[in-house]
MDTraj code that builds the backbone (N, CA, C; nanometers):
import mdtraj as md
import numpy as np

residues = "TRP GLU SER LEU THR SER VAL LEU LYS GLN ALA LYS GLU GLN GLY VAL TYR ILE ILE VAL VAL ASP THR ASN VAL SER GLU GLU GLU LEU ALA ASP CYS THR ILE THR SER ASP ASN TYR ARG ALA GLY GLU LEU VAL GLY GLU TYR PHE VAL ARG ASN CYS ARG GLU ALA LYS PHE VAL ILE MET THR HIS LYS ASN ALA LYS SER GLY GLN ASP ARG VAL GLN GLY PHE LEU ASN ALA VAL ASP LYS TYR LYS GLY ILE GLU VAL VAL GLN GLU ILE GLU CYS GLU GLY GLN LEU GLU ILE ALA MET PRO ARG LEU GLN GLU VAL ILE ASP GLU GLY THR GLU PHE ASP ASN VAL PHE CYS LEU ASN ASP LEU SER GLY VAL GLY VAL VAL ALA ALA LEU GLU GLU ASN GLY MET LEU ASP SER VAL GLY VAL TYR GLY VAL ASP ALA SER PRO ASP SER LYS ALA LEU ILE LYS GLU GLY MET MET ARG ALA SER ALA ALA GLN PHE PRO SER LYS ILE GLY LYS GLU THR ALA ASP VAL ILE TYR ARG MET LEU GLU GLY LYS ALA VAL GLU ARG LYS ILE LEU VAL PRO VAL GLU LEU ILE THR ARG".split()
xyz = np.array([
    [-0.7029, 0.5640, 1.1108],
    [-0.8188, 0.6089, 1.0346],
    [-0.9450, 0.6218, 1.1190],
    [-0.9333, 0.5862, 1.2474],
    [-1.0463, 0.6011, 1.3386],
    [-1.0320, 0.7228, 1.4306],
    [-0.9119, 0.7767, 1.4419],
    [-0.8859, 0.8764, 1.5471],
    [-0.9447, 1.0142, 1.5174],
    [-0.9877, 1.0401, 1.3932],
    [-1.0383, 1.1730, 1.3583],
    [-1.1893, 1.1878, 1.3774],
    [-1.2569, 1.0798, 1.4179],
    [-1.4037, 1.0805, 1.4190],
    [-1.4613, 1.1965, 1.4995],
    [-1.4136, 1.2189, 1.6213],
    [-1.4755, 1.3199, 1.7070],
    [-1.4577, 1.4607, 1.6513],
    [-1.3386, 1.4924, 1.6015],
    [-1.3160, 1.6280, 1.5498],
    [-1.3906, 1.6492, 1.4181],
    [-1.4052, 1.5438, 1.3385],
    [-1.4815, 1.5568, 1.2135],
    [-1.6301, 1.5790, 1.2434],
    [-1.6817, 1.5140, 1.3478],
    [-1.8210, 1.5369, 1.3867],
    [-1.8425, 1.6826, 1.4268],
    [-1.7468, 1.7378, 1.5019],
    [-1.7576, 1.8790, 1.5414],
    [-1.7563, 1.9697, 1.4194],
    [-1.6667, 1.9403, 1.3246],
    [-1.6589, 2.0215, 1.2024],
    [-1.7890, 2.0124, 1.1233],
    [-1.8429, 1.8906, 1.1116],
    [-1.9662, 1.8693, 1.0368],
    [-2.0803, 1.9492, 1.0976],
    [-2.0872, 1.9498, 1.2301],
    [-2.1934, 2.0239, 1.2997],
    [-2.1846, 2.1736, 1.2737],
    [-2.0642, 2.2231, 1.2427],
    [-2.0447, 2.3656, 1.2172],
    [-2.0526, 2.3996, 1.0684],
    [-2.0899, 2.3003, 0.9863],
    [-2.1082, 2.3270, 0.8437],
    [-1.9798, 2.3334, 0.7636],
    [-1.8733, 2.2778, 0.8174],
    [-1.7443, 2.2787, 0.7468],
    [-1.7441, 2.1713, 0.6380],
    [-1.6973, 2.2064, 0.5193],
    [-1.6781, 2.1059, 0.4153],
    [-1.5612, 2.0147, 0.4539],
    [-1.5788, 1.8863, 0.4348],
    [-1.4735, 1.7904, 0.4713],
    [-1.4368, 1.7079, 0.3492],
    [-1.3145, 1.7274, 0.3015],
    [-1.2617, 1.6504, 0.1891],
    [-1.1413, 1.5726, 0.2404],
    [-1.1471, 1.4410, 0.2320],
    [-1.0423, 1.3546, 0.2857],
    [-0.9562, 1.3070, 0.1686],
    [-0.8257, 1.3282, 0.1803],
    [-0.7356, 1.3058, 0.0678],
    [-0.6278, 1.2035, 0.1026],
    [-0.6110, 1.1033, 0.0161],
    [-0.5020, 1.0061, 0.0254],
    [-0.5093, 0.9195, 0.1504],
    [-0.6279, 0.9076, 0.2075],
    [-0.6485, 0.8186, 0.3205],
    [-0.7978, 0.7958, 0.3328],
    [-0.8401, 0.7224, 0.4339],
    [-0.9819, 0.7035, 0.4613],
    [-1.0076, 0.7378, 0.6064],
    [-1.1342, 0.7649, 0.6386],
    [-1.1762, 0.7760, 0.7779],
    [-1.2799, 0.6674, 0.8023],
    [-1.2882, 0.6213, 0.9260],
    [-1.3714, 0.5040, 0.9545],
    [-1.5189, 0.5328, 0.9330],
    [-1.5635, 0.6549, 0.9633],
    [-1.7036, 0.6922, 0.9406],
    [-1.7102, 0.7789, 0.8163],
    [-1.7180, 0.7117, 0.7011],
    [-1.7062, 0.7823, 0.5731],
    [-1.8170, 0.8835, 0.5496],
    [-1.9322, 0.8643, 0.6166],
    [-2.0430, 0.9573, 0.5954],
    [-2.0110, 1.0980, 0.6481],
    [-1.9075, 1.1103, 0.7313],
    [-1.8673, 1.2421, 0.7809],
    [-1.7971, 1.3246, 0.6734],
    [-1.7435, 1.2586, 0.5722],
    [-1.6712, 1.3286, 0.4661],
    [-1.7657, 1.3623, 0.3514],
    [-1.7544, 1.4838, 0.3000],
    [-1.8294, 1.5190, 0.1795],
    [-1.7723, 1.4457, 0.0585],
    [-1.6410, 1.4228, 0.0608],
    [-1.5763, 1.3503, -0.0482],
    [-1.4456, 1.2900, 0.0029],
    [-1.4204, 1.1662, -0.0352],
    [-1.2944, 1.0991, -0.0026],
    [-1.2237, 1.0667, -0.1344],
    [-1.0982, 1.1096, -0.1457],
    [-1.0223, 1.0924, -0.2704],
    [-0.8948, 1.0147, -0.2386],
    [-0.8841, 0.8944, -0.2927],
    [-0.7666, 0.8118, -0.2674],
    [-0.7260, 0.7390, -0.3944],
    [-0.6052, 0.6854, -0.3921],
    [-0.5679, 0.5857, -0.4907],
    [-0.6552, 0.4626, -0.4700],
    [-0.6669, 0.3818, -0.5737],
    [-0.7405, 0.2559, -0.5614],
    [-0.6471, 0.1559, -0.4933],
    [-0.6431, 0.1630, -0.3607],
    [-0.5445, 0.0859, -0.2847],
    [-0.5657, -0.0646, -0.2941],
    [-0.6899, -0.1077, -0.2945],
    [-0.7164, -0.2513, -0.3097],
    [-0.6618, -0.2996, -0.4437],
    [-0.6888, -0.2231, -0.5480],
    [-0.6433, -0.2617, -0.6816],
    [-0.4909, -0.2611, -0.6902],
    [-0.4255, -0.1725, -0.6153],
    [-0.2789, -0.1686, -0.6153],
    [-0.2220, -0.3019, -0.5689],
    [-0.2721, -0.3519, -0.4552],
    [-0.2260, -0.4810, -0.4067],
    [-0.2633, -0.5938, -0.5011],
    [-0.3835, -0.5847, -0.5565],
    [-0.4311, -0.6881, -0.6490],
    [-0.3456, -0.6942, -0.7755],
    [-0.3092, -0.5766, -0.8285],
    [-0.2234, -0.5710, -0.9482],
    [-0.0911, -0.6429, -0.9251],
    [-0.0302, -0.6167, -0.8091],
    [0.0978, -0.6802, -0.7778],
    [0.0793, -0.8311, -0.7632],
    [-0.0300, -0.8721, -0.6978],
    [-0.0574, -1.0146, -0.6833],
    [-0.0805, -1.0835, -0.8165],
    [-0.1545, -1.0188, -0.9048],
    [-0.1802, -1.0762, -1.0372],
    [-0.0508, -1.0904, -1.1162],
    [0.0362, -0.9910, -1.1032],
    [0.1655, -0.9986, -1.1711],
    [0.2462, -1.1160, -1.1168],
    [0.2427, -1.1328, -0.9848],
    [0.3204, -1.2412, -0.9258],
    [0.2743, -1.3769, -0.9771],
    [0.1439, -1.4023, -0.9763],
    [0.0957, -1.5364, -1.0143],
    [0.1080, -1.5624, -1.1646],
    [0.1247, -1.4572, -1.2431],
    [0.1539, -1.4803, -1.3855],
    [0.2923, -1.5401, -1.4030],
    [0.3794, -1.5153, -1.3057],
    [0.5186, -1.5581, -1.3162],
    [0.5552, -1.6734, -1.2238],
    [0.4753, -1.6956, -1.1194],
    [0.5107, -1.7963, -1.0199],
    [0.3859, -1.8434, -0.9468],
    [0.3735, -1.9745, -0.9231],
    [0.2579, -2.0301, -0.8544],
    [0.2951, -2.0964, -0.7223],
    [0.4227, -2.0903, -0.6859],
    [0.4655, -2.1446, -0.5578],
    [0.5540, -2.0427, -0.4872],
    [0.5252, -2.0181, -0.3597],
    [0.6040, -1.9190, -0.2863],
    [0.5738, -1.9289, -0.1375],
    [0.6705, -1.8837, -0.0581],
    [0.6516, -1.8647, 0.0849],
    [0.6693, -1.7149, 0.1117],
    [0.5592, -1.6484, 0.1413],
    [0.5583, -1.5027, 0.1519],
    [0.5661, -1.4541, 0.2960],
    [0.6424, -1.3469, 0.3144],
    [0.6319, -1.2610, 0.4320],
    [0.5551, -1.1366, 0.3872],
    [0.4584, -1.0936, 0.4670],
    [0.3781, -0.9760, 0.4356],
    [0.4094, -0.8664, 0.5366],
    [0.4523, -0.7503, 0.4870],
    [0.4761, -0.6340, 0.5725],
    [0.3479, -0.5517, 0.5768],
    [0.2939, -0.5280, 0.6978],
    [0.1626, -0.4665, 0.7110],
    [0.1667, -0.3360, 0.7914],
    [0.0574, -0.2619, 0.7804],
    [0.0303, -0.1475, 0.8689],
    [-0.1196, -0.1512, 0.8958],
    [-0.1584, -0.2214, 1.0009],
    [-0.2989, -0.2536, 1.0223],
    [-0.3825, -0.1363, 1.0703],
    [-0.3199, -0.0278, 1.1166],
    [-0.3960, 0.0894, 1.1580],
    [-0.4280, 0.1830, 1.0420],
    [-0.3721, 0.1553, 0.9248],
    [-0.3980, 0.2388, 0.8074],
    [-0.4902, 0.1625, 0.7130],
    [-0.6040, 0.2234, 0.6775],
    [-0.6984, 0.1564, 0.5879],
    [-0.6346, 0.1288, 0.4532],
    [-0.5507, 0.2208, 0.4041],
    [-0.4841, 0.1985, 0.2753],
    [-0.3962, 0.0741, 0.2815],
    [-0.3253, 0.0568, 0.3935],
    [-0.2417, -0.0613, 0.4109],
    [-0.3244, -0.1883, 0.4157],
    [-0.4364, -0.1836, 0.4883],
    [-0.5257, -0.2995, 0.4942],
    [-0.5739, -0.3373, 0.3543],
    [-0.6155, -0.2370, 0.2778],
    [-0.6712, -0.2629, 0.1444],
    [-0.5660, -0.3198, 0.0497],
    [-0.4445, -0.2673, 0.0549],
    [-0.3389, -0.3166, -0.0337],
    [-0.3054, -0.4626, -0.0041],
    [-0.2912, -0.4932, 0.1243],
    [-0.2598, -0.6305, 0.1631],
    [-0.3734, -0.7245, 0.1232],
    [-0.4978, -0.6816, 0.1467],
    [-0.6114, -0.7679, 0.1128],
    [-0.6214, -0.7909, -0.0374],
    [-0.5967, -0.6858, -0.1165],
    [-0.5991, -0.7014, -0.2613],
    [-0.4946, -0.8003, -0.3086],
    [-0.3751, -0.7913, -0.2509],
    [-0.2683, -0.8846, -0.2865],
    [-0.3063, -1.0273, -0.2475],
    [-0.3519, -1.0449, -0.1229],
    [-0.3854, -1.1793, -0.0755],
    [-0.4979, -1.2415, -0.1571],
    [-0.5975, -1.1626, -0.1934],
    [-0.7082, -1.2164, -0.2723],
    [-0.6631, -1.2597, -0.4110],
    [-0.5595, -1.1934, -0.4634],
    [-0.5085, -1.2299, -0.5954],
    [-0.4279, -1.3593, -0.5937],
    [-0.3649, -1.3895, -0.4791],
    [-0.2757, -1.5063, -0.4761],
    [-0.3322, -1.6251, -0.3997],
    [-0.4355, -1.6052, -0.3172],
    [-0.4730, -1.7128, -0.2253],
    [-0.5451, -1.8299, -0.2908],
    [-0.5826, -1.8149, -0.4178],
    [-0.6466, -1.9279, -0.4858],
    [-0.5451, -2.0336, -0.5308],
    [-0.4162, -2.0017, -0.5158],
    [-0.3107, -2.0943, -0.5578],
    [-0.2534, -2.1631, -0.4338],
    [-0.2713, -2.2942, -0.4273],
    [-0.2348, -2.3701, -0.3076],
    [-0.0847, -2.3689, -0.2802],
    [-0.0049, -2.3453, -0.3840],
    [0.1395, -2.3443, -0.3644],
    [0.1921, -2.2161, -0.3029],
    [0.1053, -2.1155, -0.2879],
    [0.1480, -1.9871, -0.2307],
    [0.1034, -1.9806, -0.0846],
    [0.2009, -1.9643, 0.0041],
    [0.1762, -1.9692, 0.1487],
    [0.2294, -1.8414, 0.2142],
    [0.1495, -1.7842, 0.3032],
    [0.1962, -1.6715, 0.3856],
    [0.2530, -1.7300, 0.5144],
    [0.3843, -1.7178, 0.5313],
    [0.4485, -1.7783, 0.6480],
    [0.4531, -1.6829, 0.7675],
    [0.4454, -1.5507, 0.7398],
    [0.4487, -1.4555, 0.8510],
    [0.3988, -1.3192, 0.8043],
    [0.3234, -1.2519, 0.8923],
    [0.2878, -1.1118, 0.8723],
    [0.3628, -1.0290, 0.9758],
    [0.4229, -0.9197, 0.9303],
    [0.5040, -0.8348, 1.0180],
    [0.4447, -0.6944, 1.0197],
    [0.4062, -0.6458, 1.1375],
    [0.3578, -0.5087, 1.1516],
    [0.4783, -0.4144, 1.1517],
    [0.4846, -0.3296, 1.0494],
    [0.6008, -0.2390, 1.0378],
    [0.5585, -0.0925, 1.0302],
    [0.4269, -0.0655, 1.0376],
    [0.3749, 0.0715, 1.0336],
    [0.4152, 0.1445, 0.9054],
    [0.4551, 0.0698, 0.8041],
    [0.4929, 0.1314, 0.6775],
    [0.6224, 0.2096, 0.6831],
    [0.7074, 0.1808, 0.7810],
    [0.8286, 0.2600, 0.8022],
    [0.9546, 0.1777, 0.7772],
    [1.0481, 0.2362, 0.7052],
    [1.1766, 0.1720, 0.6737],
    [1.2483, 0.1287, 0.8012],
    [1.2551, 0.2195, 0.8984],
    [1.3362, 0.1930, 1.0178],
    [1.2735, 0.0862, 1.1086],
    [1.1464, 0.0525, 1.0846],
    [1.0837, -0.0576, 1.1578],
    [1.0899, -0.1858, 1.0757],
    [1.0668, -0.1739, 0.9455],
    [1.0645, -0.2921, 0.8586],
    [1.1990, -0.3646, 0.8568],
    [1.3063, -0.2884, 0.8506],
    [1.4389, -0.3508, 0.8376],
    [1.4739, -0.4391, 0.9584],
    [1.4673, -0.3877, 1.0832],
    [1.5031, -0.4750, 1.1964],
    [1.4028, -0.5879, 1.2189],
    [1.2755, -0.5649, 1.1872],
    [1.1769, -0.6717, 1.2105],
    [1.1936, -0.7858, 1.1102],
    [1.2317, -0.7530, 0.9874],
    [1.2617, -0.8617, 0.8943],
    [1.3890, -0.9330, 0.9374],
    [1.4854, -0.8580, 0.9900],
    [1.6088, -0.9206, 1.0396],
    [1.5769, -1.0219, 1.1489],
    [1.4806, -0.9886, 1.2352],
    [1.4410, -1.0836, 1.3410],
    [1.3864, -1.2124, 1.2807],
    [1.3069, -1.1992, 1.1741],
    [1.2506, -1.3177, 1.1079],
    [1.3623, -1.4022, 1.0459],
    [1.4593, -1.3352, 0.9872],
    [1.5743, -1.4059, 0.9293],
    [1.6523, -1.4778, 1.0392],
    [1.6749, -1.4082, 1.1507],
    [1.7505, -1.4675, 1.2614],
    [1.6780, -1.5877, 1.3224],
    [1.5450, -1.5846, 1.3187],
    [1.4666, -1.6970, 1.3726],
    [1.4713, -1.8195, 1.2817],
    [1.5212, -1.8015, 1.1602],
    [1.5310, -1.9138, 1.0685],
    [1.4053, -1.9418, 0.9885],
    [1.3114, -1.8473, 0.9868],
    [1.1892, -1.8649, 0.9079],
    [1.2247, -1.8731, 0.7596],
    [1.1723, -1.9720, 0.6921],
    [1.1984, -1.9878, 0.5493],
    [1.0971, -1.9072, 0.4678],
    [1.1475, -1.8218, 0.3792],
    [1.0611, -1.7448, 0.2895],
    [1.1404, -1.7107, 0.1637],
    [1.0677, -1.6876, 0.0551],
    [1.1354, -1.6546, -0.0702],
    [1.0768, -1.5329, -0.1415],
    [0.9767, -1.4699, -0.0799],
    [0.9189, -1.3476, -0.1349],
    [0.8642, -1.2620, -0.0221],
    [0.8628, -1.1294, -0.0451],
    [0.8082, -1.0360, 0.0534],
    [0.7168, -0.9376, -0.0187],
    [0.5929, -0.9238, 0.0306],
    [0.5043, -0.8178, -0.0186],
    [0.4979, -0.7087, 0.0870],
    [0.5227, -0.5856, 0.0440],
    [0.5270, -0.4705, 0.1351],
    [0.4103, -0.3773, 0.1044],
    [0.3411, -0.3331, 0.2091],
    [0.2267, -0.2462, 0.1870],
    [0.2652, -0.1135, 0.1224],
    [0.3908, -0.0719, 0.1373],
    [0.4377, 0.0500, 0.0698],
    [0.5867, 0.0382, 0.0420],
    [0.6387, 0.1352, -0.0326],
    [0.7782, 0.1260, -0.0743],
    [0.8764, 0.1681, 0.0338],
    [0.8313, 0.2459, 0.1322],
    [0.9207, 0.2758, 0.2449],
    [0.9595, 0.1466, 0.3157],
    [0.8604, 0.0639, 0.3450],
    [0.8932, -0.0648, 0.4076],
    [0.9701, -0.1529, 0.3109],
    [0.9406, -0.1406, 0.1811],
    [1.0130, -0.2192, 0.0808],
    [1.1618, -0.1888, 0.0788],
    [1.1965, -0.0609, 0.0924],
    [1.3383, -0.0233, 0.0958],
    [1.4057, -0.0829, 0.2188],
    [1.3354, -0.0839, 0.3327],
    [1.3895, -0.1466, 0.4532],
    [1.4090, -0.2960, 0.4359],
    [1.3149, -0.3606, 0.3682],
    [1.3248, -0.5044, 0.3416],
    [1.4446, -0.5335, 0.2516],
    [1.4610, -0.4550, 0.1471],
    [1.5750, -0.4738, 0.0559],
    [1.7060, -0.4593, 0.1329],
    [1.7135, -0.3602, 0.2214],
    [1.8362, -0.3384, 0.2989],
    [1.8675, -0.4597, 0.3875],
    [1.7639, -0.5148, 0.4525],
    [1.7853, -0.6319, 0.5387],
    [1.8284, -0.7532, 0.4566],
    [1.7651, -0.7731, 0.3434],
    [1.8003, -0.8873, 0.2583],
    [1.9414, -0.8731, 0.2032],
    [1.9771, -0.7511, 0.1618],
    [2.1121, -0.7276, 0.1085],
    [2.2172, -0.7526, 0.2159],
    [2.1878, -0.7100, 0.3378],
    [2.2808, -0.7291, 0.4491],
    [2.3088, -0.8772, 0.4738],
    [2.2087, -0.9615, 0.4431],
    [2.2211, -1.1052, 0.4677],
    [2.2496, -1.1860, 0.3416],
    [2.2806, -1.1174, 0.2305],
    [2.3125, -1.1863, 0.1061],
    [2.1971, -1.2657, 0.0482],
    [2.0735, -1.2164, 0.0683],
    [1.9548, -1.2922, 0.0274],
    [1.8801, -1.2320, -0.0903],
    [1.9278, -1.1202, -0.1443],
    [1.8503, -1.0518, -0.2476],
    [1.8335, -1.1349, -0.3746],
    [1.9319, -1.2176, -0.4065],
    [1.9216, -1.2982, -0.5284],
    [1.8158, -1.4070, -0.5173],
    [1.7814, -1.4447, -0.3948],
    [1.6881, -1.5564, -0.3760],
    [1.5520, -1.5151, -0.3219],
    [1.5329, -1.3869, -0.2925],
    [1.4055, -1.3393, -0.2371],
    [1.3528, -1.2242, -0.3217],
    [1.2295, -1.2371, -0.3689],
    [1.1659, -1.1307, -0.4462],
    [1.0954, -1.0323, -0.3549],
    [1.1067, -0.9025, -0.3877],
    [1.0446, -0.7973, -0.3073],
    [0.9450, -0.7202, -0.3942],
    [0.8247, -0.7007, -0.3406],
    [0.7168, -0.6332, -0.4121],
    [0.6594, -0.5248, -0.3229],
    [0.6203, -0.4129, -0.3831],
    [0.5694, -0.3025, -0.3020],
    [0.4564, -0.2275, -0.3678],
    [0.4217, -0.1144, -0.3058],
    [0.3198, -0.0235, -0.3580],
    [0.3686, 0.1195, -0.3376],
    [0.3582, 0.2002, -0.4368],
    [0.3864, 0.3448, -0.4429],
    [0.4605, 0.3814, -0.5707],
    [0.5574, 0.2955, -0.6104],
    [0.6482, 0.3295, -0.7210],
    [0.7168, 0.4631, -0.6942],
    [0.7704, 0.4748, -0.5733],
    [0.8478, 0.5928, -0.5358],
    [0.9784, 0.5954, -0.6152],
    [1.0447, 0.7100, -0.6235],
    [1.1734, 0.7147, -0.6941],
    [1.2737, 0.6107, -0.6431],
    [1.2788, 0.5914, -0.5110],
    [1.3718, 0.4925, -0.4556],
    [1.3385, 0.3522, -0.5043],
    [1.2104, 0.3174, -0.5011],
    [1.1747, 0.1819, -0.5417],
    [1.1932, 0.1622, -0.6913],
    [1.1666, 0.2648, -0.7709],
    [1.1877, 0.2516, -0.9159],
    [1.3357, 0.2294, -0.9467],
    [1.4232, 0.2951, -0.8697],
    [1.5667, 0.2715, -0.8868],
    [1.6019, 0.1273, -0.8505],
    [1.5410, 0.0755, -0.7428],
    [1.5670, -0.0627, -0.7030],
    [1.5122, -0.1612, -0.8059],
    [1.3956, -0.1319, -0.8623],
    [1.3393, -0.2172, -0.9680],
    [1.4315, -0.2179, -1.0892],
    [1.4797, -0.1013, -1.1265],
    [1.5702, -0.0912, -1.2426],
    [1.6960, -0.1746, -1.2216],
    [1.7447, -0.1782, -1.0959],
    [1.8661, -0.2542, -1.0643],
    [1.8376, -0.4013, -1.0360],
    [1.7111, -0.4408, -1.0424],
    [1.6762, -0.5804, -1.0167],
    [1.6705, -0.6169, -0.8701],
    [1.6651, -0.5167, -0.7810],
    [1.6630, -0.5428, -0.6367],
    [1.5209, -0.5502, -0.5819],
    [1.4253, -0.4974, -0.6562],
    [1.2834, -0.5188, -0.6319],
    [1.2231, -0.5695, -0.7619],
    [1.1110, -0.6420, -0.7514],
    [1.0506, -0.7010, -0.8712],
    [0.9418, -0.6122, -0.9320],
    [0.8594, -0.5510, -0.8479],
    [0.7472, -0.4726, -0.8998],
    [0.6894, -0.3844, -0.7902],
    [0.6177, -0.2805, -0.8333],
    [0.5447, -0.1938, -0.7411],
    [0.4249, -0.1371, -0.8171],
    [0.3207, -0.1009, -0.7450],
    [0.2038, -0.0384, -0.8064],
    [0.2134, 0.1121, -0.7881],
    [0.2086, 0.1859, -0.8992],
    [0.2296, 0.3305, -0.8948],
    [0.1028, 0.4051, -0.8560],
    [0.1190, 0.4990, -0.7632],
    [0.0161, 0.5983, -0.7350],
    [0.0497, 0.7264, -0.8109],
    [-0.0499, 0.8146, -0.8232],
    [-0.0307, 0.9391, -0.8968],
    [-0.0763, 1.0572, -0.8110],
    [0.0127, 1.1041, -0.7218],
    [-0.0245, 1.2122, -0.6297],
    [-0.0726, 1.3391, -0.7007],
    [-0.0159, 1.3720, -0.8165],
    [-0.0591, 1.4936, -0.8853],
    [-0.2037, 1.4814, -0.9331],
    [-0.2438, 1.3592, -0.9737],
    [-0.3835, 1.3380, -1.0145],
    [-0.4760, 1.3488, -0.8936],
    [-0.4311, 1.2948, -0.7797],
    [-0.5107, 1.3075, -0.6571],
    [-0.5280, 1.4549, -0.6219],
    [-0.4193, 1.5308, -0.6320],
    [-0.4256, 1.6742, -0.6023],
    [-0.5194, 1.7491, -0.6951],
    [-0.5160, 1.7163, -0.8241],
    [-0.6036, 1.7831, -0.9199],
    [-0.7502, 1.7507, -0.8917],
    [-0.7783, 1.6235, -0.8637],
    [-0.9158, 1.5847, -0.8287],
    [-0.9631, 1.6622, -0.7062],
    [-0.8741, 1.6770, -0.6085],
    [-0.9096, 1.7476, -0.4855],
    [-0.9446, 1.8932, -0.5146],
    [-0.8614, 1.9598, -0.5934],
    [-0.8883, 2.0994, -0.6281],
    [-1.0206, 2.1126, -0.7023],
    [-1.0460, 2.0213, -0.7966],
    [-1.1714, 2.0254, -0.8730],
    [-1.2922, 2.0092, -0.7805],
    [-1.2807, 1.9146, -0.6842],
    [-1.3904, 1.8914, -0.5899],
    [-1.4156, 2.0154, -0.5054],
    [-1.3098, 2.0780, -0.4560],
    [-1.3252, 2.1974, -0.3727],
    [-1.3981, 2.3079, -0.4491],
    [-1.3568, 2.3317, -0.5743],
    [-1.4231, 2.4365, -0.6528],
    [-1.5696, 2.4036, -0.6794],
    [-1.5993, 2.2768, -0.7083],
    [-1.7394, 2.2392, -0.7327],
    [-1.8236, 2.2583, -0.6070],
    [-1.7679, 2.2217, -0.4921],
    [-1.8423, 2.2390, -0.3669],
    [-1.8665, 2.3870, -0.3369],
    [-1.7659, 2.4711, -0.3596],
    [-1.7813, 2.6146, -0.3346],
    [-1.8850, 2.6767, -0.4272],
    [-1.9024, 2.6154, -0.5444],
    [-2.0027, 2.6640, -0.6403],
    [-2.1398, 2.6020, -0.6164],
    [-2.1506, 2.5195, -0.5107],
    [-2.2781, 2.4588, -0.4778],
    [-2.3157, 2.3398, -0.5633],
    [-2.2203, 2.2823, -0.6355],
    [-2.2470, 2.1686, -0.7231],
    [-2.2294, 2.0367, -0.6475],
    [-2.2983, 1.9340, -0.6953],
    [-2.2874, 1.8025, -0.6337],
    [-2.1506, 1.7410, -0.6638],
    [-2.0983, 1.6643, -0.5695],
    [-1.9717, 1.5935, -0.5911],
    [-1.9908, 1.4474, -0.5533],
    [-1.9077, 1.3612, -0.6119],
    [-1.9093, 1.2203, -0.5747],
    [-1.8617, 1.2051, -0.4311],
    [-1.9194, 1.1080, -0.3596],
    [-1.8778, 1.0865, -0.2212],
    [-1.7423, 1.0180, -0.2137],
    [-1.7100, 0.9394, -0.3152],
    [-1.5834, 0.8657, -0.3133],
    [-1.5237, 0.8645, -0.4533],
    [-1.3970, 0.9049, -0.4633],
    [-1.3263, 0.9052, -0.5918],
    [-1.2014, 0.8193, -0.5769],
    [-1.1905, 0.7178, -0.6622],
    [-1.0717, 0.6316, -0.6642],
    [-0.9868, 0.6671, -0.7855],
    [-0.8617, 0.7036, -0.7614],
    [-0.7699, 0.7360, -0.8702],
    [-0.6982, 0.6082, -0.9114],
    [-0.7018, 0.5723, -1.0409],
    [-0.6427, 0.4445, -1.0852],
    [-0.4928, 0.4353, -1.0554],
    [-0.4456, 0.3130, -1.0440],
    [-0.3036, 0.2826, -1.0213],
    [-0.2519, 0.2005, -1.1384],
    [-0.1192, 0.1909, -1.1494],
    [-0.0584, 0.1150, -1.2587],
    [0.0573, 0.0310, -1.2051],
    [0.0766, -0.0835, -1.2668],
    [0.1883, -0.1710, -1.2287],
    [0.3184, -0.1200, -1.2892],
    [0.4248, -0.1189, -1.2085],
    [0.5582, -0.0812, -1.2550],
    [0.6509, -0.2020, -1.2383],
    [0.7144, -0.2441, -1.3476],
    [0.8136, -0.3504, -1.3433],
    [0.9401, -0.2995, -1.4124],
    [1.0404, -0.3846, -1.4154],
    [1.1648, -0.3438, -1.4800],
    [1.1418, -0.3084, -1.6268],
])
top = md.Topology()
chain = top.add_chain()
for i, resn in enumerate(residues, 1):
    res = top.add_residue(resn, chain, resSeq=i)
    for name in ("N", "CA", "C"):
        top.add_atom(name, md.element.get_by_symbol(name[0]), res)
traj = md.Trajectory(xyz[None], top)
């Protein structure tokens, strides 16, 4: 989210409209409008759901620290659960939000003998990788998996009881907001600098 700064400055100097969609940039003032899911709330929703059902846990957190959306989701989740002394984060794993990275890195944690009973994943791609690693080791019945996106794959896993919950994003709503903003800007109308599209909790 920091790598676009120089090219966005060049665009801004040339009078180009800049609408940032489904992500953030580090220098938000360069964007005329930023439109994203409420990523902090997504993580918070999952955390609130967890503590309604359980107050003791040893969590592994799957992260993507170079993505602002990933940072916000993890922080929202942690803020929702950290007031409960029985909930402990035993390890954070950088997986870049990718299935093919999440699966072997969780396997390494399992091989090291780290004790954990729940995993929060910044997105459902990493969640699918986590489920695969847990299934391979016969651990799915004893470890809860939580994610963000409510992708078709994760909803299928939730339905089968292989994941516990995910926070749904609504890409079509993000797209509609983006189109509306573009038309308003072309008509010379004022637009909000930041638009957060609400998220919803998905459970079985």
